[in-house]
C-alpha positions as CSV (number, residue, x, y, z in Angstrom):
1,M,5.3,38.1,174.7
2,E,5.1,34.7,176.4
3,N,2.6,33.6,173.7
4,V,5.0,34.7,171.0
5,N,7.9,32.8,172.6
6,N,5.7,29.6,172.9
7,L,4.6,29.9,169.3
8,V,8.2,30.2,168.1
9,I,9.2,27.2,170.3
10,E,6.3,25.2,168.8
11,H,7.4,26.0,165.3
12,L,11.0,25.2,166.1
13,R,10.0,21.8,167.5
14,A,7.9,21.1,164.4
15,M,10.8,22.0,162.2
16,R,13.2,19.8,164.2
17,G,10.8,16.9,163.8
18,S,10.6,17.5,160.1
19,I,14.4,17.7,159.8
20,D,14.8,14.5,161.9
21,Q,12.4,12.7,159.5
22,I,14.3,14.0,156.5
23,A,17.5,12.8,158.0
24,A,16.0,9.3,158.6
25,D,14.7,9.3,155.0
26,M,18.1,10.2,153.7
27,R,19.8,7.4,155.6
28,E,17.3,5.0,154.1
29,V,17.9,6.4,150.6
30,K,21.7,6.1,151.0
31,H,21.3,2.5,152.2
32,R,19.1,1.6,149.3
33,L,21.4,3.4,146.8
34,A,24.3,1.3,148.2
35,L,22.3,-1.8,147.5
36,V,21.6,-0.7,144.0
37,E,25.2,0.0,143.3
38,A,26.3,-3.4,144.7
39,S,23.7,-5.0,142.5
40,Q,24.9,-3.1,139.5
41,G,28.4,-4.2,140.2
42,T,27.3,-7.8,140.3
43,T,25.3,-7.4,137.1
44,L,28.4,-6.0,135.4
45,Q,30.5,-8.9,136.5
46,H,27.9,-11.3,135.1
47,I,27.9,-9.5,131.8
48,G,31.7,-9.7,131.7
49,H,31.6,-13.5,132.4
50,L,28.9,-13.9,129.6
51,S,31.1,-11.9,127.2
52,T,34.0,-14.2,128.0
53,S,31.9,-17.3,127.5
54,I,30.6,-16.0,124.2
55,A,34.1,-15.3,123.0
56,Q,35.2,-18.8,124.0
57,Q,32.3,-20.3,122.2
58,Q,33.1,-18.3,119.1
59,V,36.7,-19.5,119.1
60,S,35.5,-23.1,119.5
61,F,33.0,-22.6,116.6
62,D,35.7,-21.1,114.4
63,R,38.0,-24.1,115.1
64,M,35.2,-26.6,114.3
65,S,34.5,-24.7,111.1
66,E,38.1,-24.9,110.1
67,R,38.1,-28.7,110.8
68,V,35.0,-29.2,108.7
69,E,36.5,-27.2,105.8
70,R,39.7,-29.4,106.0
71,M,37.6,-32.5,106.0
72,E,35.6,-31.3,103.0
73,T,38.8,-30.5,101.2
74,R,40.3,-33.9,101.9
75,L,37.0,-35.7,100.8
76,E,36.7,-33.3,97.9
77,L,33.2,-32.3,99.0
78,Q,33.5,-28.6,98.5
79,S,31.3,-27.1,95.8
């Protein structure tokens, strides 16, 4: 009976060690996931800024295009 008890205790200790390792791994995974989420948020902010910049450049291009058209009309350069 003593041997059976010792064997059960050994298995329980091994299981506890495995569970402790799984818990440590999960803490690391959660930490790394948080870093990925933060990085994703930063990336989305950069994409938003780029979209704004592209829109501003398009407005500027449109204005320049309108000015060129007016100049061509005044100089009678349109074909």
